[in-house]
C-alpha positions in Angstrom: 0.0 0.0 0.0 1.4 3.4 -1.0 0.9 6.6 0.8 0.1 10.0 -0.6 0.7 13.6 0.4 -1.7 16.6 0.3 0.0 17.8 -2.9 -1.2 14.6 -4.6 -4.9 15.8 -4.2 -4.6 18.8 -6.6 -6.2 18.1 -10.0 -4.0 18.5 -13.1 -7.1 19.5 -15.1 -10.8 20.0 -15.0 -13.6 19.7 -17.6 -17.1 20.9 -17.0 -19.7 19.2 -19.2 -22.8 21.0 -20.8 -24.9 19.2 -18.2 -22.8 20.6 -15.3 -20.9 17.4 -14.6 -17.3 18.0 -13.5 -14.5 15.7 -14.5 -11.2 16.2 -12.7 -7.9 14.8 -13.8 -5.3 13.7 -11.3 -1.8 12.3 -11.4 -1.7 9.2 -9.1 0.7 9.4 -6.2 2.7 6.5 -7.8 2.1 4.5 -11.0 0.0 1.4 -10.6 -0.9 -1.6 -12.6 -4.5 -1.3 -13.9 -6.4 -4.3 -15.3 -8.6 -3.6 -18.3 -11.4 -5.8 -19.6 -11.4 -5.5 -23.3 -14.6 -6.9 -25.0 -14.1 -9.3 -27.9 -15.4 -7.7 -31.1 -17.3 -10.8 -32.2 -18.6 -12.1 -28.8 -20.0 -9.7 -26.3 -19.7 -12.3 -23.5 -15.9 -12.7 -24.0 -13.3 -10.4 -22.5 -9.6 -10.2 -22.6 -7.8 -9.0 -19.5 -4.9 -6.6 -20.2 -2.6 -5.1 -17.6 -1.0 -1.7 -18.1 0.8 0.9 -16.0 -1.4 4.0 -15.2 -0.1 7.3 -13.9 -3.2 9.6 -14.4 -7.0 9.1 -13.9 -10.2 11.0 -14.6 -12.6 11.2 -11.7 -16.3 12.1 -11.9 -18.1 12.6 -8.6 -21.8 11.9 -8.8 -23.6 13.4 -5.8 -26.1 11.4 -3.8 -29.8 11.7 -4.6 -33.0 10.4 -3.1 -32.6 7.2 -5.3 -28.9 6.6 -5.3 -25.8 6.8 -3.2 -22.9 9.1 -4.1 -20.6 7.4 -6.6 -17.2 8.1 -7.9 -16.5 7.1 -11.5 -12.8 6.6 -12.2 -11.1 5.9 -15.6 -7.4 5.7 -16.4 -6.1 8.1 -18.9 -4.6 6.7 -22.1 -1.5 8.0 -23.8 -3.6 10.9 -25.3 -4.8 11.9 -21.8 -8.3 10.7 -22.7 -10.3 8.5 -20.3 -10.3 4.8 -21.3 -13.7 3.4 -20.5 -12.4 -0.2 -20.8 -10.7 0.3 -17.5 -13.4 2.4 -15.8 -14.4 1.7 -12.2 -17.4 2.9 -10.2 -17.1 3.2 -6.4 -20.5 3.5 -4.8 -20.6 5.6 -1.6 -17.4 7.5 -2.5 -17.8 11.3 -2.8 -14.2 12.5 -3.0 -10.8 11.9 -4.7 -9.4 11.0 -1.3 -12.0 8.2 -1.1 -11.0 7.1 -4.6 -7.4 6.8 -3.5 -8.4 4.6 -0.6 -10.3 2.3 -2.9 -7.3 2.1 -5.2 -5.1 1.1 -2.2 -3.4 4.4 -1.2 -3.4 5.8 2.3 -2.7 9.4 3.5 0.9 10.0 4.7 1.0 10.8 8.4 2.8 14.1 9.2 6.3 13.5 10.5 7.2 15.0 13.9 
């Protein structure tokens, strides 16, 4: 488990959609192996698992509503810095980037005395 510092929480970019949704782009505290499930073009029931090193992610925070819990949608960024939906994850009950980091296995660094 890797730790992160407060400086790791600052987004490296933000997009605001026409519907008001906000996508924030972050550099991960350390690179990590991300497993993609790539659908087979001829068989929708068949997937190929591919592992790649990811350094940046896109995070969309969907607020809670009367019907649904807050959810964080996370997608790794590809080499063109575009979200790759083949590797997208959804974390129900998560409403912050800090919560996303915890789900990905990172922990906050404790201040040194």
